C-alpha positions as CSV (number, residue, x, y, z in Angstrom):
1,X,0.1,-0.1,0.0
2,X,1.2,3.6,-0.9
3,X,2.2,5.9,2.1
4,X,2.6,9.3,1.0
5,X,5.8,10.7,2.3
6,X,6.5,14.0,4.2
7,X,7.9,15.6,1.1
8,X,4.8,14.6,-0.9
9,X,2.3,15.9,1.7
10,X,4.2,19.4,1.8
11,X,4.1,19.6,-1.9
12,X,0.5,18.7,-2.1
13,X,-0.3,21.6,0.3
14,X,1.7,24.1,-1.5
15,X,-0.1,23.2,-4.7
16,X,-3.4,23.5,-3.2
17,X,-2.5,26.9,-1.7
18,X,-1.3,28.1,-4.9
19,X,-4.4,27.1,-6.7
20,X,-6.7,29.3,-4.5
21,X,-7.5,33.0,-4.9
22,X,-5.1,35.3,-3.3
23,X,-6.2,36.3,0.2
24,X,-7.4,40.0,0.9
25,X,-4.7,42.3,0.8
26,X,-5.1,45.1,3.5
27,X,-4.7,48.9,2.2
28,X,-1.4,50.5,2.2
29,X,-1.1,52.2,5.5
30,X,-0.9,56.2,5.6
31,X,2.5,57.0,6.6
32,X,1.9,60.6,6.7
33,X,-0.8,60.2,9.5
34,X,0.4,60.3,13.1
35,X,0.8,57.2,15.1
36,X,-0.5,58.8,18.4
37,X,-4.3,58.8,19.4
38,X,-5.5,62.3,19.5
39,X,-5.0,64.1,23.1
40,X,-8.3,64.3,25.1
41,X,-10.0,67.7,24.9
42,X,-7.9,69.1,27.9
43,X,-5.8,72.0,28.3
44,X,-2.1,71.5,27.0
45,X,-0.7,73.0,30.3
46,X,-2.6,70.4,32.5
47,X,-1.4,67.4,30.0
48,X,2.1,68.7,30.1
49,X,2.4,69.4,33.8
50,X,1.0,65.7,34.6
51,X,3.3,64.1,32.4
52,X,6.3,66.4,33.2
53,X,5.8,65.6,37.1
54,X,5.6,62.0,36.1
55,X,9.2,62.0,34.5
56,X,10.3,63.4,38.1
57,X,10.6,67.3,37.0
58,X,9.6,69.9,39.4
59,X,6.8,72.2,38.1
60,X,6.4,75.8,39.2
61,X,3.4,77.9,37.6
62,X,4.1,81.7,37.4
63,X,1.3,84.0,36.7
64,X,3.3,86.5,35.1
65,X,7.0,87.5,34.7
66,X,7.0,89.3,37.9
67,X,5.6,86.4,39.5
68,X,8.5,84.5,37.8
69,X,11.3,86.8,39.3
70,X,9.6,86.2,42.8
71,X,9.5,82.5,42.6
72,X,13.0,82.3,41.4
73,X,14.2,84.4,44.2
74,X,12.5,82.0,46.6
75,X,13.8,79.1,45.0
76,X,17.3,80.4,45.4
77,X,16.8,81.0,49.0
78,X,15.2,77.8,49.9
79,X,17.9,75.8,48.1
80,X,20.8,78.3,49.3
81,X,21.8,78.7,45.7
82,X,25.3,80.8,45.5
83,X,26.0,80.3,41.8
84,X,23.3,80.6,39.2
85,X,24.8,81.0,35.9
86,X,22.8,82.7,33.1
87,X,24.4,83.4,29.8
88,X,21.4,84.6,27.5
89,X,21.4,88.2,27.2
90,X,17.8,89.1,27.5
91,X,17.6,86.9,30.7
92,X,20.4,88.7,32.2
93,X,18.9,91.9,31.4
94,X,15.6,90.8,33.0
95,X,17.2,89.3,36.1
96,X,19.3,92.3,36.6
97,X,16.4,94.7,36.4
98,X,14.6,92.3,39.1
99,X,17.4,92.6,41.4
100,X,18.3,88.7,41.3
101,X,22.1,87.9,41.3
102,X,23.6,85.4,38.9
103,X,26.8,84.6,37.1
104,X,26.7,86.0,33.8
105,X,29.8,85.0,32.2
106,X,31.9,81.7,31.7
107,X,34.4,82.4,34.3
108,X,34.9,79.7,37.1
109,X,32.0,77.8,35.4
110,X,33.4,74.4,35.6
111,X,34.5,75.1,39.2
112,X,31.1,76.5,40.5
113,X,28.7,75.1,38.0
114,X,25.9,74.6,40.6
115,X,22.8,75.7,38.5
116,X,22.1,76.7,35.0
117,X,19.0,78.7,33.9
118,X,18.1,78.6,30.2
119,X,15.3,79.2,27.9
120,X,13.8,76.4,25.5
121,X,12.4,75.9,22.1
122,X,9.1,74.2,23.0
123,X,7.2,72.2,25.6
124,X,5.8,68.7,24.4
125,X,2.5,68.1,26.3
126,X,2.2,64.4,25.3
127,X,5.7,63.4,26.9
128,X,6.1,66.1,29.3
129,X,9.5,67.0,27.6
130,X,11.5,70.1,27.0
131,X,13.1,70.7,23.6
132,X,16.2,72.5,24.0
133,X,18.7,73.7,21.4
134,X,22.2,75.0,20.8
135,X,20.9,78.2,19.3
136,X,20.6,80.2,22.6
137,X,23.8,81.6,24.3
138,X,23.6,78.8,26.8
139,X,24.9,76.5,24.1
140,X,25.3,72.8,25.2
141,X,27.1,73.1,28.4
142,X,24.5,75.2,30.5
143,X,21.7,72.6,30.3
144,X,24.1,69.6,31.0
145,X,26.9,70.2,33.4
146,X,25.2,71.9,36.3
147,X,23.6,69.7,39.1
148,X,20.4,71.7,38.7
149,X,18.9,72.7,35.2
150,X,16.4,75.5,35.5
151,X,14.3,76.3,32.5
152,X,12.0,79.3,32.2
153,X,9.1,79.0,29.3
154,X,5.8,80.5,28.3
155,X,2.5,78.7,28.0
156,X,2.5,79.9,24.5
157,X,5.4,77.5,23.7
158,X,3.3,74.4,24.7
159,X,2.6,71.9,21.7
160,X,0.9,68.7,21.4
161,X,3.8,66.5,19.9
162,X,7.2,66.5,18.6
163,X,6.1,67.2,15.0
164,X,4.8,70.6,15.9
165,X,7.9,71.3,18.0
166,X,10.2,70.7,15.1
167,X,7.9,72.6,12.8
168,X,8.2,75.7,15.1
169,X,12.0,75.2,15.3
170,X,12.3,75.1,11.3
171,X,10.1,78.2,10.9
172,X,12.2,80.0,13.5
173,X,15.7,79.2,12.3
174,X,15.3,78.3,8.7
175,X,17.2,77.7,6.5
176,X,20.0,77.1,9.2
177,X,18.8,74.8,12.0
178,X,20.6,74.7,15.2
179,X,23.6,72.1,15.6
180,X,22.0,70.3,18.5
181,X,18.4,69.6,19.4
182,X,17.6,67.7,22.2
183,X,14.5,66.6,24.2
184,X,14.9,66.6,28.0
185,X,12.3,64.2,29.7
186,X,13.0,64.6,33.6
187,X,16.5,64.5,35.5
188,X,19.2,62.7,34.0
189,X,19.0,59.1,35.1
190,X,20.4,55.5,34.3
191,X,20.0,52.1,35.8
192,X,23.1,50.4,33.8
193,X,25.1,50.2,36.9
194,X,24.0,47.1,38.8
195,X,20.3,47.9,37.8
196,X,20.3,50.6,40.4
197,X,18.7,54.0,39.6
198,X,21.2,56.8,39.7
199,X,20.1,60.3,39.1
200,X,22.5,62.8,37.5
201,X,24.8,60.1,35.6
202,X,24.6,61.9,32.2
203,X,23.3,65.4,33.4
204,X,21.8,67.3,36.1
205,X,20.2,65.8,38.9
206,X,17.1,68.1,39.1
207,X,15.2,69.8,36.3
208,X,12.9,72.6,37.3
209,X,10.6,74.4,35.0
210,X,9.1,77.9,35.6
211,X,6.0,78.1,33.4
212,X,5.1,81.8,32.8
213,X,1.4,82.0,31.7
214,X,1.4,84.6,28.8
215,X,-2.1,83.4,27.8
216,X,-4.1,84.5,30.4
217,X,-7.3,86.4,29.2
218,X,-8.2,89.8,30.8
């Protein structure tokens, strides 16, 4: 009696499969559409604040620029900050006018790099991240080397996702983009060393955002 070998069985199944009509082919995906679900109909500042705090950042809401100066002064006093480095000219002018002491040059920076204050390009609500660049006078070092990185931003800089953030940077600096763009999501951290979480391994141990509300309706 004839017994089909395994090879014959496989070949028979292949021939039967080829004889059938092709299965349904799904439509080509739209690669231009977003992969993220739309954000809930919530205030972007609320969504950002929740996600930012979740990553370990410290969030300080400021009703106005004057309130920002008060909050920054209190933060310096509470944390006994002696060396606040600020290199952006407009920030230095504002802090000088508000009577807040700061280090305005790079002298002794590596020796006393306690705290750095910078601006940013955008705030990403979905991830609670801050987009910074090398375009401002703070460059790369001021946001990386000090133990504390302070960022001052405005509610008008809030965007839903990274796509909108990059578009705003392109519009601002075109045709020449900054040499460095970086997303900061909470304090620097790593668990590569014996699976123990270490803060400040590659950057600041603390990330503090002063968010100035410039969209308050009178």
